[in-house]
Residue frames as a rotation matrix with the C-alpha (Angstrom) as fourth column:
MET 1
0.396 -0.446 0.803 -7.51
0.735 -0.371 -0.568 -9.54
0.551 0.815 0.181 -3.77
GLU 2
-0.119 -0.524 -0.843 -5.00
0.864 -0.474 0.172 -7.01
-0.490 -0.708 0.509 -2.45
HIS 3
0.671 0.330 0.665 -5.78
0.596 -0.773 -0.217 -3.35
0.442 0.541 -0.715 -3.03
ILE 4
-0.323 -0.866 -0.383 -2.90
0.946 -0.305 -0.110 -0.93
-0.022 -0.397 0.917 -2.60
VAL 5
0.842 0.526 -0.119 -3.65
0.535 -0.843 0.061 2.58
-0.068 -0.115 -0.991 -1.37
GLY 6
-0.088 -0.896 0.436 -1.04
0.848 -0.296 -0.439 4.96
0.523 0.331 0.786 -2.73
VAL 7
-0.731 -0.223 -0.645 -0.19
0.545 -0.760 -0.354 8.38
-0.411 -0.610 0.677 -1.39
ALA 8
-0.685 0.560 -0.466 -3.21
-0.548 -0.817 -0.178 10.70
-0.480 0.134 0.867 -1.63
ALA 9
-0.549 0.509 -0.663 -5.52
-0.429 0.509 0.746 7.78
0.717 0.694 -0.061 -2.37
MET 10
-0.399 0.531 0.747 -8.32
-0.799 0.198 -0.568 5.76
-0.450 -0.824 0.345 -0.81
LYS 11
-0.663 0.300 -0.686 -9.94
-0.261 0.765 0.588 2.33
0.702 0.569 -0.429 -1.20
VAL 12
-0.280 0.640 0.716 -13.13
-0.882 0.122 -0.455 0.87
-0.379 -0.759 0.530 0.29
SER 13
-0.648 0.071 -0.758 -14.49
-0.420 0.797 0.434 -2.66
0.635 0.599 -0.487 0.10
ASN 14
0.104 0.664 0.740 -17.18
-0.944 0.299 -0.136 -5.03
-0.312 -0.685 0.658 1.29
GLN 15
0.576 0.008 -0.817 -15.64
-0.506 0.789 -0.348 -8.09
0.642 0.614 0.459 -0.39
PRO 16
0.920 -0.137 0.366 -14.50
-0.281 0.417 0.864 -10.70
-0.271 -0.898 0.345 2.18
ASP 17
0.652 -0.701 0.290 -11.53
0.750 0.652 -0.110 -11.81
-0.112 0.289 0.951 0.05
ASP 18
0.574 -0.406 0.712 -10.11
0.204 -0.771 -0.603 -8.28
0.793 0.491 -0.360 -0.14
THR 19
0.244 -0.595 -0.766 -7.12
0.909 -0.136 0.395 -6.89
-0.339 -0.792 0.508 1.73
ILE 20
0.847 -0.015 0.531 -6.34
0.215 -0.905 -0.367 -3.17
0.486 0.425 -0.764 1.72
VAL 21
0.351 -0.816 -0.458 -2.77
0.881 0.122 0.458 -2.01
-0.318 -0.564 0.762 2.34
THR 22
0.926 -0.206 0.316 -0.84
-0.045 -0.892 -0.450 1.24
0.374 0.403 -0.835 2.36
TYR 23
0.403 -0.884 -0.235 2.94
0.890 0.439 -0.126 1.49
0.214 -0.158 0.964 2.47
SER 24
-0.453 -0.876 0.165 5.54
0.817 -0.482 -0.315 3.93
0.356 -0.008 0.935 3.75
LEU 25
0.719 0.654 0.236 3.48
0.438 -0.690 0.577 6.16
0.540 -0.311 -0.782 6.02
GLY 26
-0.524 -0.842 -0.123 5.88
0.711 -0.353 -0.608 8.81
0.469 -0.407 0.784 7.24
SER 27
-0.956 0.212 -0.203 4.38
-0.060 -0.819 -0.571 12.22
-0.288 -0.534 0.795 8.02
CYS 28
-0.490 0.825 -0.282 1.28
-0.525 -0.021 0.851 11.14
0.696 0.565 0.443 6.09
ILE 29
-0.462 0.450 0.764 -1.63
-0.712 0.326 -0.622 9.58
-0.529 -0.831 0.170 7.96
GLY 30
-0.772 0.329 -0.544 -3.11
-0.138 0.748 0.649 6.18
0.620 0.576 -0.532 7.18
LEU 31
-0.496 0.716 0.491 -6.69
-0.800 -0.158 -0.579 6.00
-0.337 -0.680 0.651 8.40
ALA 32
-0.827 0.262 -0.497 -8.31
-0.032 0.862 0.507 2.55
0.561 0.435 -0.704 8.39
ILE 33
-0.470 0.750 0.466 -11.97
-0.840 -0.218 -0.498 2.20
-0.272 -0.625 0.732 9.34
TYR 34
-0.838 0.152 -0.524 -14.04
-0.090 0.908 0.408 -0.96
0.538 0.389 -0.747 9.64
ASP 35
-0.072 0.876 0.477 -17.63
-0.997 -0.068 -0.027 -1.88
0.009 -0.477 0.879 10.48
PRO 36
-0.888 -0.391 0.242 -17.55
-0.412 0.910 -0.039 -5.49
-0.205 -0.134 -0.970 11.74
GLN 37
-0.201 0.894 0.401 -21.31
0.000 0.409 -0.912 -5.99
-0.980 -0.183 -0.083 11.45
ALA 38
0.708 0.484 -0.514 -21.51
-0.448 -0.255 -0.857 -4.81
-0.546 0.837 0.036 7.83
GLY 39
0.345 -0.679 0.648 -18.14
0.637 0.676 0.370 -6.33
-0.689 0.285 0.666 6.84
VAL 40
0.785 -0.024 0.618 -17.14
0.481 -0.605 -0.635 -3.02
0.389 0.796 -0.464 5.26
GLY 41
0.353 -0.715 -0.604 -13.80
0.615 -0.309 0.725 -1.29
-0.705 -0.627 0.331 5.48
GLY 42
0.842 -0.153 0.517 -11.78
0.367 -0.540 -0.758 1.47
0.395 0.828 -0.398 3.92
MET 43
0.210 -0.846 -0.491 -8.39
0.807 -0.133 0.575 3.11
-0.551 -0.517 0.655 4.08
LEU 44
0.960 0.027 0.278 -7.18
0.164 -0.861 -0.481 6.63
0.227 0.508 -0.831 3.33
HIS 45
0.067 -0.972 -0.227 -3.55
0.959 0.000 0.283 7.76
-0.275 -0.237 0.932 2.92
TYR 46
0.876 0.314 0.366 -3.53
0.413 -0.881 -0.233 11.55
0.250 0.355 -0.901 3.12
MET 47
0.004 -0.982 0.189 -0.56
0.836 -0.100 -0.539 13.90
0.548 0.160 0.821 2.89
LEU 48
-0.829 -0.311 0.464 -1.63
0.165 -0.930 -0.329 17.29
0.534 -0.196 0.823 4.17
PRO 49
-0.764 0.494 -0.414 -3.95
0.528 0.110 -0.842 18.62
-0.371 -0.862 -0.345 6.87
ASN 50
0.009 0.779 -0.627 -5.89
0.211 -0.614 -0.760 21.35
-0.977 -0.125 -0.170 5.09
SER 51
0.029 0.109 0.994 -7.14
0.967 0.248 -0.055 21.74
-0.252 0.963 -0.099 1.52
ALA 52
0.855 0.335 -0.396 -7.17
0.279 -0.941 -0.194 25.54
-0.437 0.055 -0.898 1.79
ILE 53
-0.020 -0.946 -0.322 -3.52
-0.122 -0.318 0.940 25.56
-0.992 0.058 -0.109 0.66
ASP 54
-0.906 -0.235 -0.352 -4.57
-0.368 0.025 0.930 24.30
-0.209 0.972 -0.109 -2.80
THR 55
-0.137 0.969 0.207 -8.29
-0.449 0.126 -0.885 24.21
-0.883 -0.214 0.418 -3.47
VAL 56
0.273 0.171 -0.947 -7.81
-0.959 0.125 -0.254 23.26
0.075 0.977 0.199 -7.13
LYS 57
-0.656 -0.583 -0.479 -5.84
-0.516 0.810 -0.278 20.17
0.550 0.065 -0.833 -6.13
ALA 58
-0.803 0.410 0.433 -8.41
-0.284 0.376 -0.882 19.37
-0.524 -0.831 -0.185 -3.45
GLU 59
0.214 0.916 -0.340 -11.16
-0.794 -0.041 -0.607 19.36
-0.570 0.400 0.718 -6.06
SER 60
0.263 -0.162 -0.951 -9.25
-0.815 0.491 -0.309 17.02
0.517 0.856 -0.003 -8.36
ASN 61
-0.164 -0.332 -0.929 -7.97
0.202 0.910 -0.361 14.79
0.966 -0.247 -0.082 -5.52
PRO 62
0.502 0.451 0.738 -9.76
-0.570 -0.469 0.674 15.16
0.650 -0.759 0.021 -2.18
PHE 63
0.908 -0.132 -0.398 -7.74
0.325 0.822 0.468 12.24
0.266 -0.554 0.789 -0.76
MET 64
-0.031 -0.962 0.270 -4.62
0.442 -0.256 -0.860 14.41
0.896 0.093 0.434 -0.56
PHE 65
-0.596 -0.133 0.792 -6.00
-0.421 -0.788 -0.450 16.37
0.684 -0.601 0.414 2.41
ALA 66
-0.941 0.232 -0.248 -7.44
0.335 0.516 -0.789 15.46
-0.056 -0.825 -0.563 5.82
ASP 67
-0.615 0.723 -0.314 -10.37
-0.245 -0.554 -0.796 17.85
-0.749 -0.413 0.518 5.66
THR 68
-0.005 0.616 -0.788 -11.61
-0.996 -0.069 -0.047 16.57
-0.084 0.785 0.614 2.29
GLY 69
-0.485 -0.298 -0.822 -10.41
-0.518 0.856 -0.004 12.94
0.705 0.423 -0.569 2.36
ILE 70
-0.994 0.066 0.088 -11.68
-0.040 0.529 -0.848 11.86
-0.102 -0.846 -0.523 5.77
PRO 71
-0.244 0.969 -0.038 -15.33
-0.589 -0.180 -0.788 12.83
-0.771 -0.170 0.614 5.14
GLU 72
0.111 0.259 -0.960 -15.19
-0.969 0.242 -0.047 11.11
0.220 0.935 0.277 1.74
LEU 73
-0.808 -0.421 -0.412 -13.86
-0.306 0.898 -0.317 7.90
0.504 -0.130 -0.854 3.29
PHE 74
-0.816 0.545 0.191 -16.73
-0.055 0.255 -0.965 7.85
-0.575 -0.799 -0.178 5.78
ARG 75
0.001 0.832 -0.555 -19.27
-0.856 -0.286 -0.430 8.65
-0.516 0.476 0.712 2.99
GLN 76
-0.144 -0.100 -0.984 -18.03
-0.852 0.519 0.072 5.78
0.503 0.849 -0.160 0.84
VAL 77
-0.959 -0.143 -0.245 -18.04
-0.014 0.887 -0.463 3.12
0.284 -0.440 -0.852 3.59
SER 78
-0.566 0.824 0.024 -21.50
-0.298 -0.178 -0.938 4.35
-0.769 -0.538 0.346 4.62
ALA 79
0.001 0.536 -0.844 -22.68
-0.994 -0.092 -0.060 3.86
-0.109 0.839 0.533 1.03
LEU 80
-0.434 -0.224 -0.873 -21.63
-0.436 0.900 -0.014 0.19
0.788 0.374 -0.488 1.40
GLY 81
0.397 0.775 -0.491 -23.65
0.118 0.487 0.865 -0.23
0.910 -0.402 0.102 4.59
ALA 82
-0.513 -0.633 -0.580 -21.30
0.702 0.079 -0.708 0.83
0.494 -0.770 0.404 7.39
GLU 83
0.675 0.701 0.231 -22.72
0.378 -0.597 0.708 2.77
0.634 -0.390 -0.668 10.31
LYS 84
0.059 -0.705 0.707 -20.72
-0.363 -0.675 -0.643 5.36
0.930 -0.219 -0.296 12.22
SER 85
0.477 0.221 0.851 -21.76
-0.869 -0.025 0.494 3.97
0.131 -0.975 0.180 15.61
ARG 86
0.943 -0.091 0.320 -20.15
0.014 0.972 0.235 0.57
-0.332 -0.217 0.918 14.81
ILE 87
0.751 -0.660 0.020 -16.96
-0.005 -0.036 -0.999 1.74
0.661 0.750 -0.031 13.08
LYS 88
0.660 -0.703 -0.265 -13.58
0.528 0.183 0.829 0.85
-0.535 -0.687 0.492 14.52
VAL 89
0.935 -0.346 0.079 -10.89
-0.212 -0.723 -0.657 3.43
0.285 0.598 -0.749 13.67
PHE 90
0.508 -0.859 -0.061 -7.18
0.708 0.376 0.598 2.70
-0.490 -0.347 0.799 13.37
VAL 91
0.972 -0.232 -0.037 -4.61
-0.224 -0.863 -0.454 5.45
0.073 0.449 -0.890 12.71
ALA 92
0.422 -0.905 0.052 -0.94
0.736 0.376 0.563 5.20
-0.529 -0.199 0.825 11.76
GLY 93
0.167 -0.485 0.858 1.72
0.790 -0.456 -0.411 7.63
0.591 0.746 0.307 10.54
GLY 94
0.925 0.236 0.298 2.21
0.080 -0.887 0.454 11.22
0.372 -0.397 -0.839 11.57
ALA 95
0.471 -0.832 -0.292 5.96
0.814 0.284 0.506 10.68
-0.339 -0.476 0.812 11.99
GLU 96
0.796 -0.347 -0.495 8.65
-0.377 -0.925 0.042 13.31
-0.473 0.153 -0.868 11.62
ILE 97
0.700 -0.488 0.522 10.68
0.631 0.765 -0.130 11.50
-0.336 0.420 0.843 8.96
MET 98
0.103 -0.662 0.743 12.29
0.837 -0.346 -0.424 14.45
0.538 0.665 0.518 7.17
ASP 99
0.162 0.068 0.984 11.82
-0.230 -0.968 0.105 16.99
0.960 -0.243 -0.141 9.95
GLN 100
0.177 -0.109 -0.978 13.42
0.733 0.678 0.057 15.49
0.657 -0.727 0.200 13.01
GLU 101
-0.895 -0.443 -0.053 14.09
0.375 -0.682 -0.628 18.95
0.242 -0.582 0.776 14.46
GLY 102
-0.217 0.922 -0.321 10.34
0.931 0.097 -0.351 19.53
-0.293 -0.376 -0.879 14.44
ILE 103
-0.908 -0.172 -0.383 10.47
0.082 -0.968 0.238 22.80
-0.412 0.185 0.892 12.49
PHE 104
-0.717 0.652 -0.247 7.43
-0.533 -0.284 0.797 22.08
0.449 0.703 0.551 10.31
ASN 105
-0.753 0.389 0.530 5.78
-0.315 0.495 -0.810 19.36
-0.578 -0.777 -0.250 12.41
LEU 106
-0.486 0.589 -0.646 3.86
-0.808 -0.020 0.589 18.10
0.334 0.808 0.485 9.36
GLY 107
-0.639 0.224 -0.736 3.20
0.239 0.967 0.087 14.73
0.731 -0.120 -0.672 10.98
ARG 108
-0.773 0.342 -0.535 1.75
0.531 -0.113 -0.840 16.43
-0.347 -0.933 -0.094 14.05
GLN 109
-0.671 0.547 -0.501 -0.28
-0.614 -0.788 -0.038 18.81
-0.416 0.282 0.864 11.91
ASN 110
-0.545 0.454 -0.705 -1.73
-0.473 0.527 0.706 15.86
0.692 0.718 -0.073 9.99
TYR 111
-0.646 0.273 -0.713 -2.63
0.616 0.739 -0.275 14.07
0.452 -0.616 -0.645 13.21
SER 112
-0.818 0.329 -0.472 -4.11
0.158 -0.661 -0.734 17.23
-0.553 -0.675 0.489 14.75
ALA 113
-0.627 0.604 -0.492 -6.34
-0.775 -0.418 0.475 17.73
0.081 0.679 0.730 11.69
LEU 114
-0.511 0.406 -0.758 -7.57
0.039 0.892 0.451 14.14
0.859 0.201 -0.471 12.02
MET 115
-0.732 0.185 -0.655 -8.31
0.680 0.251 -0.689 14.56
0.037 -0.950 -0.310 15.72
GLN 116
-0.814 0.458 -0.358 -10.27
-0.343 -0.875 -0.340 17.77
-0.469 -0.154 0.870 15.12
ILE 117
-0.466 0.650 -0.601 -12.44
-0.731 0.100 0.675 16.06
0.498 0.754 0.428 12.49
LEU 118
-0.477 0.282 -0.833 -13.02
0.331 0.935 0.127 12.90
0.814 -0.215 -0.539 14.54
THR 119
-0.845 0.141 -0.517 -13.78
0.483 -0.214 -0.849 14.85
-0.231 -0.967 0.113 17.73
LYS 120
-0.752 0.573 -0.326 -16.21
-0.614 -0.789 0.027 17.17
-0.242 0.221 0.945 15.91
ASN 121
-0.158 0.687 -0.710 -18.01
-0.739 0.395 0.546 14.11
0.655 0.611 0.445 14.56
ASP 122
0.271 0.284 0.920 -17.94
-0.930 0.324 0.174 12.18
-0.249 -0.903 0.351 17.85
VAL 123
0.839 -0.122 -0.530 -15.80
-0.153 0.882 -0.446 9.33
0.521 0.455 0.722 16.49
ALA 124
0.640 -0.605 0.475 -13.26
-0.585 0.017 0.811 7.62
-0.498 -0.796 -0.343 18.76
ILE 125
0.039 -0.732 -0.680 -9.99
-0.842 0.342 -0.416 5.95
0.537 0.589 -0.603 17.80
TRP 126
0.951 0.265 -0.158 -9.80
-0.178 0.890 0.420 2.22
0.252 -0.371 0.894 18.55
LYS 127
0.496 -0.868 -0.033 -6.00
0.614 0.324 0.720 1.91
-0.614 -0.377 0.694 18.21
GLN 128
0.976 -0.215 -0.036 -3.19
-0.183 -0.719 -0.670 4.02
0.118 0.661 -0.741 16.85
ALA 129
0.305 -0.952 -0.001 0.53
0.820 0.262 0.509 4.06
-0.484 -0.156 0.861 16.04
VAL 130
0.809 0.080 0.582 1.49
0.411 -0.785 -0.463 7.68
0.420 0.614 -0.668 15.42
GLY 131
0.851 -0.512 0.114 4.46
-0.509 -0.753 0.416 9.99
-0.127 -0.412 -0.902 15.80
GLY 132
0.486 -0.765 0.424 8.07
0.243 0.584 0.775 9.02
-0.840 -0.273 0.469 16.19
TYR 133
0.050 -0.627 -0.778 10.61
-0.755 -0.533 0.382 8.81
-0.654 0.568 -0.500 13.38
SER 134
-0.758 -0.349 0.551 9.77
-0.034 0.864 0.502 5.53
-0.651 0.362 -0.667 11.57
ASN 135
-0.540 0.571 -0.619 7.84
-0.787 -0.082 0.611 4.63
0.298 0.817 0.494 8.43
ARG 136
-0.514 0.459 0.725 4.88
-0.308 0.690 -0.655 2.31
-0.801 -0.560 -0.214 8.83
THR 137
-0.792 0.383 -0.475 2.83
-0.372 0.314 0.874 -0.03
0.484 0.869 -0.106 6.64
VAL 138
-0.491 0.726 0.481 -0.81
-0.574 0.145 -0.806 -0.87
-0.656 -0.672 0.345 7.46
LYS 139
-0.834 0.295 -0.466 -2.84
-0.233 0.577 0.783 -3.78
0.500 0.762 -0.413 6.14
MET 140
-0.439 0.772 0.459 -6.52
-0.712 0.012 -0.702 -4.55
-0.548 -0.635 0.545 6.80
GLU 141
-0.975 0.220 0.027 -8.40
0.203 0.837 0.509 -7.77
0.089 0.502 -0.861 6.00
ILE 142
-0.529 0.840 0.124 -12.03
-0.723 -0.522 0.452 -7.13
0.445 0.150 0.883 5.04
ALA 143
-0.022 0.563 -0.826 -13.28
0.056 0.825 0.562 -10.59
0.998 -0.034 -0.049 6.13
SER 144
0.063 -0.052 -0.997 -12.06
0.903 0.429 0.034 -10.22
0.425 -0.902 0.074 9.72
GLY 145
0.895 0.160 0.416 -11.27
0.041 -0.959 0.281 -6.54
0.444 -0.234 -0.865 10.14
ASN 146
0.581 -0.751 -0.315 -7.81
0.701 0.264 0.662 -7.58
-0.414 -0.606 0.680 11.38
ILE 147
0.918 -0.393 0.042 -5.23
-0.342 -0.844 -0.413 -4.81
0.198 0.365 -0.910 11.20
TYR 148
0.560 -0.826 -0.060 -1.54
0.821 0.543 0.179 -5.56
-0.116 -0.150 0.982 10.68
LEU 149
0.951 -0.303 -0.068 1.16
-0.301 -0.953 0.037 -2.98
-0.076 -0.014 -0.997 11.37
LYS 150
0.466 -0.882 0.070 4.74
0.880 0.453 -0.142 -3.10
0.093 0.128 0.987 10.16
THR 151
0.919 -0.263 -0.295 7.13
-0.153 -0.925 0.347 -0.49
-0.364 -0.274 -0.890 11.48
SER 152
0.655 -0.725 -0.215 10.39
-0.374 -0.064 -0.925 0.19
0.657 0.686 -0.312 9.66
GLY 153
-0.372 -0.915 0.156 13.08
-0.701 0.166 -0.694 -2.10
0.609 -0.367 -0.703 11.11
LEU 154
-0.583 0.263 0.769 10.55
-0.590 0.514 -0.623 -4.29
-0.559 -0.817 -0.145 12.95
GLY 155
-0.949 0.276 0.153 8.34
0.315 0.798 0.513 -7.20
0.019 0.535 -0.845 11.93
GLU 156
-0.457 0.876 0.157 4.64
-0.377 -0.351 0.857 -7.16
0.806 0.332 0.490 11.19
VAL 157
-0.974 0.223 -0.045 2.25
0.132 0.395 -0.909 -7.45
-0.185 -0.891 -0.414 14.13
ARG 158
-0.319 0.940 0.116 -1.50
0.482 0.055 0.875 -8.05
0.816 0.335 -0.471 14.25
LEU 159
-0.889 0.023 0.457 -3.33
-0.342 -0.698 -0.629 -5.55
0.305 -0.715 0.629 16.41
């Protein structure tokens, strides 16, 4: 079954027939994590780096922000049997779609927030496709952990 992760949303699964996909990552970050031994994966599509800008929204939807969404993604895959030491991390997005002059650098801010959280928690990135000026789509198969990346204007590739 295909599970679509919308903007400011997250999905986790341990069902081999499941596929998780998120579309149109621009300045947002798509974070896909997978534990191959447990057969557990999850994906987060967050919009903003820091929940301090709107704590009320962060309470009602923690997946909107890096600092609240990323820990929740790791908590939920752990609840399904994933272990941090085995997790493979894939990151996409962080582009400057609407800010090509780099005035706000929202894509870079989102990526920087992710890196701070992963570094603090001693988690390494397996592969990534970040920055630039193109939208991306990410798909993950739970049975295999295969990640597929489609960049705007290009075909889909398996990583």
